[in-house]
C-alpha positions in Angstrom: 91.9 83.4 122.1 92.8 82.9 118.3 92.1 84.8 115.3 89.5 82.3 114.1 87.2 82.9 117.1 88.1 86.6 117.3 87.6 88.0 113.9 87.9 91.7 113.2 88.2 91.5 109.5 85.6 89.0 108.1 85.2 88.8 104.4 81.8 87.0 104.6 80.4 89.9 106.8 81.8 92.6 104.5 80.4 91.0 101.5 77.0 90.8 103.3 77.2 94.5 104.4 77.9 95.5 100.9 75.7 93.3 98.8 73.0 92.4 101.3 71.0 89.2 100.3 73.0 89.1 97.0 76.1 87.9 99.0 74.9 84.4 99.2 75.4 84.1 95.4 79.2 84.7 95.7 80.8 81.1 95.2 82.4 79.9 98.3 85.7 79.2 96.2 85.8 83.0 95.6 85.1 83.7 99.1 88.0 81.6 100.2 90.3 83.1 97.6 89.2 86.7 98.8 90.2 85.6 102.5 93.5 84.6 101.2 94.2 87.6 99.2 93.3 89.9 102.2 95.4 87.8 104.6 92.4 87.5 106.8 93.9 85.2 109.5 97.3 87.0 109.6 95.6 90.5 109.9 93.2 89.2 112.4 95.9 87.8 114.6 97.7 91.1 114.4 94.6 93.1 115.3 93.8 90.6 118.2 97.3 90.9 119.5 97.4 94.7 119.4 93.8 95.0 120.7 94.8 97.1 123.6 96.2 99.9 121.4 94.4 102.8 119.6 95.4 106.0 117.8 99.0 107.0 117.5 100.3 104.0 119.7 98.5 101.6 117.2 100.0 103.1 114.3 103.6 103.0 115.7 102.9 99.2 116.7 101.7 98.7 113.2 104.9 100.1 111.8 107.0 97.8 113.9 104.9 94.9 112.9 105.5 95.8 109.2 109.2 96.3 110.0 109.0 99.7 108.3 112.0 102.1 108.4 111.5 105.9 107.5 113.9 108.5 106.2 112.3 112.0 106.8 113.4 114.8 104.8 112.4 118.3 105.8 111.0 117.6 109.4 111.8 121.0 110.3 108.9 122.2 108.1 106.3 120.6 110.3 104.8 123.6 112.0 105.3 123.9 115.7 102.5 122.1 117.7 102.1 125.0 119.9 101.6 127.8 117.3 97.8 127.8 117.8 97.0 127.2 114.1 95.4 124.1 112.4 96.8 122.6 109.3 95.8 120.4 106.4 98.5 117.8 105.4 98.3 116.3 101.9 100.3 113.7 100.3 100.5 111.4 97.3 99.2 108.0 97.9 101.6 105.4 96.4 100.9 102.4 98.5 97.4 102.6 99.7 98.3 101.1 103.4 101.5 101.8 104.8 101.8 105.3 103.7 98.6 106.2 105.6 100.1 104.3 108.5 103.5 106.0 108.5 102.2 109.5 108.0 99.6 109.1 110.7 102.5 108.0 112.9 104.8 110.9 112.2 102.2 113.6 112.4 100.2 112.0 115.3 103.4 111.8 117.2 104.4 115.4 116.4 100.9 116.7 117.3 100.1 114.6 120.3 97.5 112.7 118.5 95.6 115.8 117.3 94.7 114.8 113.8 92.1 112.9 111.9 92.3 111.1 108.5 89.7 111.2 105.7 89.8 107.5 104.7 87.8 104.9 102.9 85.2 103.0 105.0 87.0 99.6 104.9 89.9 101.0 107.2 86.9 101.8 109.6 87.1 98.0 110.4 90.5 98.5 112.0 89.6 99.2 115.7 92.9 100.9 116.4 92.4 103.4 113.5 88.9 104.1 114.1 89.3 107.0 116.8 91.2 108.8 114.1 89.0 108.6 111.2 86.4 110.4 109.3 85.0 107.6 107.0 84.4 108.0 103.3 82.4 105.2 101.5 84.7 104.3 98.5 83.3 100.8 97.8 79.5 101.6 97.6 77.6 104.6 96.3 79.0 107.8 97.9 77.4 108.3 101.4 74.9 111.3 101.5 76.6 112.4 104.6 80.0 112.8 103.1 80.0 116.6 103.0 78.8 116.7 106.6 81.8 114.5 107.6 84.4 116.6 105.6 82.8 119.8 107.3 83.0 118.1 110.8 86.7 117.2 110.2 87.7 120.8 109.1 85.4 122.5 111.8 87.2 120.2 114.5 90.2 121.2 116.6 92.2 118.7 114.8 95.0 118.7 112.1 93.6 117.1 108.9 95.5 114.2 107.0 94.3 113.8 103.4 95.2 111.7 100.3 93.5 114.0 97.8 93.7 111.5 94.9 91.2 109.3 96.8 92.8 106.1 95.2 96.4 105.0 95.5 98.6 105.7 92.5 98.4 104.3 89.2 100.7 103.6 86.3 100.0 106.4 83.7 101.9 106.7 80.6 104.6 104.6 82.2 105.0 106.8 85.3 103.6 105.8 88.8 101.8 108.7 90.2 98.4 109.9 91.7 95.3 110.4 89.7 94.4 114.2 89.7 93.8 115.4 93.2 90.3 116.4 94.2 89.8 120.0 95.1 88.2 119.6 98.5 91.3 120.1 100.6 91.8 123.5 98.6 88.2 124.8 99.4 88.0 123.7 102.9 91.4 124.8 103.7 90.5 128.2 102.6 87.3 128.2 104.4 88.7 127.3 107.6 92.0 129.3 107.3 94.3 126.3 107.4 97.6 126.5 105.7 98.5 123.4 103.4 101.6 121.3 104.2 102.6 119.1 101.1 104.2 115.9 101.6 105.7 113.4 99.2 105.8 109.7 100.2 108.3 107.5 98.4 107.3 103.9 97.4 105.4 101.8 95.0 103.2 98.6 94.7 104.1 95.6 92.4 103.9 95.6 88.6 100.9 93.1 89.0 99.0 95.6 90.9 99.4 98.4 88.2 98.7 96.2 85.3 95.5 94.9 87.0 94.3 98.3 87.7 94.9 99.4 84.2 93.2 96.2 82.7 90.1 97.0 84.7 90.1 100.4 83.6 90.3 99.5 80.1 87.6 96.8 80.5 85.3 99.6 82.0 85.1 97.5 85.3 83.6 100.1 87.8 84.2 98.1 91.0 87.8 98.8 92.3 89.2 95.2 92.0 92.7 96.5 92.5 91.7 97.7 96.1 91.2 93.9 97.2 95.0 93.4 96.6 96.3 96.3 98.8 96.8 94.1 101.9 98.7 91.6 99.8 100.8 94.4 98.5 101.3 95.7 101.9 102.7 92.4 102.9 105.0 92.5 99.9 106.3 95.8 101.3 107.4 94.5 104.7 111.0 95.2 106.0 111.3 98.1 103.5 112.6 101.8 104.1 110.5 104.7 102.8 111.4 108.3 102.2 109.0 111.1 103.5 109.7 114.5 102.2 107.9 117.4 104.0 107.6 120.7 102.2 107.2 124.1 103.5 103.5 125.0 104.5 101.5 127.0 101.8 99.6 129.8 103.3 96.0 129.5 102.7 95.7 132.9 101.3 97.9 131.6 98.1 94.8 129.9 96.9 92.9 133.0 95.4 90.7 133.6 92.5 93.6 133.7 89.9 93.0 130.0 89.4 90.1 127.5 90.2 90.2 125.4 93.2 90.9 122.2 90.8 93.7 124.2 89.3 95.2 124.9 92.8 94.8 121.1 93.6 96.9 120.4 90.5 99.4 123.1 91.6 99.7 121.6 95.1 100.0 118.0 93.5 102.9 119.3 91.1 104.6 120.8 94.1 104.5 117.4 96.1 106.2 115.6 93.2 109.1 118.2 93.3 109.9 117.3 97.0 
């Protein structure tokens, strides 16, 4: 069966889901352009070809599809999978796609698939990824159930993999780095006694992507237009090698009252960029 009749990603459906009856007012040339930008046919063909895979197996297959090579530094810092503890893995988010796939594959393989992501809800459209995800609505109004989903993840028997910036990196004052990290991973890791493992993922998107994001910000455009180009950026990054640096776990007791949770989040973010 071909990708046209077996669509997993359908821009028209997604627009209807996000916009309801207003979706019909989106001009058809714009819809066609969106399908091109998100590589709808290519992505659907891959998702159809890999439909028998889920979880870590799907992530590893996705890495093969994108022809990604990883150079992992500090792998010995990954805690032993049988030490009886649960961890929060936090990383910068330079790419918005492959970084999540690659880190999920590395951590998933090391911990026998016992981890879950906090990801935006568009990724929930990927059937192979869905079993590993606790969805966060990043495209509409923040879901009322968000605190409950975060709570469920941290109270589960899974390790957590998070990108605390929420969005992928931007160019800020000429430097490509994450926006300030949100404090949730600090407060929840302390609550649930999880040590935090800092990870730095080396990589970048195109100059076009960063310029677009900054122009939209300057114009005060609320909708994250740059996110629409993340699949296009992913295809620009095929056949590339990426460096992953894993730091030593930071004990949860470190995050005491001497700083606010937001200040501790900034501290961990700074540590990540030293790796």
